[in-house]
N, C-alpha and C positions, 0 to 999 in steps of 0.2 A: 588675167583670170582673177575673179573676185573670190575671196574666201570669207567664211564666217567662223567665229570662234565660239564654241559651246562651252559654258562653264559647267564643270562636273562637281559642283558643290564646294570645291576647294580652289582658291585663286590660282594655285600653281599647277592645276590640272586642266588646262585649256586644251581642247581637241580641235585641230584645224580640219575643217570639212569644206568641200565644194558645195555651192548652192544645189539643193535637191538631193544631196547625199548626207543628210543629217544622220547622226548615230542612231541605231535602232533603239526603240524603247525597251527597257528591261522590265520584266515582270517577276515578282516573287512567287515561287512555287514551293510546295513541300514534296520532297522525294524520299523514298525509302531505299537505301543503298546498303549492301552488305557491309558489316562492320569491318571485316578484314580489308575490303577494298578502300574504305575511307581511311583506315589506319595506314595503309600503304601509301595513299595519296599524301597524307599529312607528313609521313616520314620522308617522302621525296620532295616535300615543299610544293606540291601541286595545288593549284587553285581548283577546288572541287566543283565550284559553279561553272567555271570556264570549261573544265574537262567534261562535265555533264552536258553542257550546251553543245560542245563540239560533237559528242557522241550522238545526241539527239538530232543535230543538224545532219550528220552523216546518215543516220537512220531514215530521216525524212527524204534526203536526196536519193538514197537507195530505193526506198518505197516508191517515190515518184518515177524513177527510172524503170522499175519493174512494171508499174502501172502503164507507163508509156509503151513499153515493149509489148505488154498484153493487148493494149488498145490498137497497136499498129502491126500486130503479128501477121495478119492477112496481107497487108501491103508489103511488108518486108519479105515474106515468103514469095509473093508474086514477083517482086523485083529480083530476088535471088534466083528464082526459076528462069526468068527471062534472061538474066546475065549468064546463067549456066547454059542456056539453050543457044542464045544469039551472041553472046559476048557483050562487053560493055558498049554503050552507045558512042562513047568517044574513047579512042585508043591512043595513048601516048606512044610516040615512035619507039621509045626505049622498052615498051612492054609488048610491042607487036609480035615479036618472034615467040614469046611465051604463049600468047593467045593462039598463034598459028599452030604451035606444036600440040596444043590441047584440042585443036579442031574447032575452036569457037569462031574462027574467021577464015 
């Protein structure tokens, strides 16, 4: 496996990455954050930029999931209705008795 080494401005801070998996580009932004939250982060030795990035990444993931669920609601509901009515298309042996007791098969 070939690796490349990315210099992060300091010679001792080389980051090993696989080809095609280069570190994401960072962008400077201005954020307004409550003073008590920043004070607590500093007191705990947290990196505010990384904490903010993690929070934003989680909010993006959650929003994308909610959007996907909204976009696919009709298909999910149709699938759940069919499984409720007919049972699953493929039934593992170890679940067969549970489906029989529910009357699905």
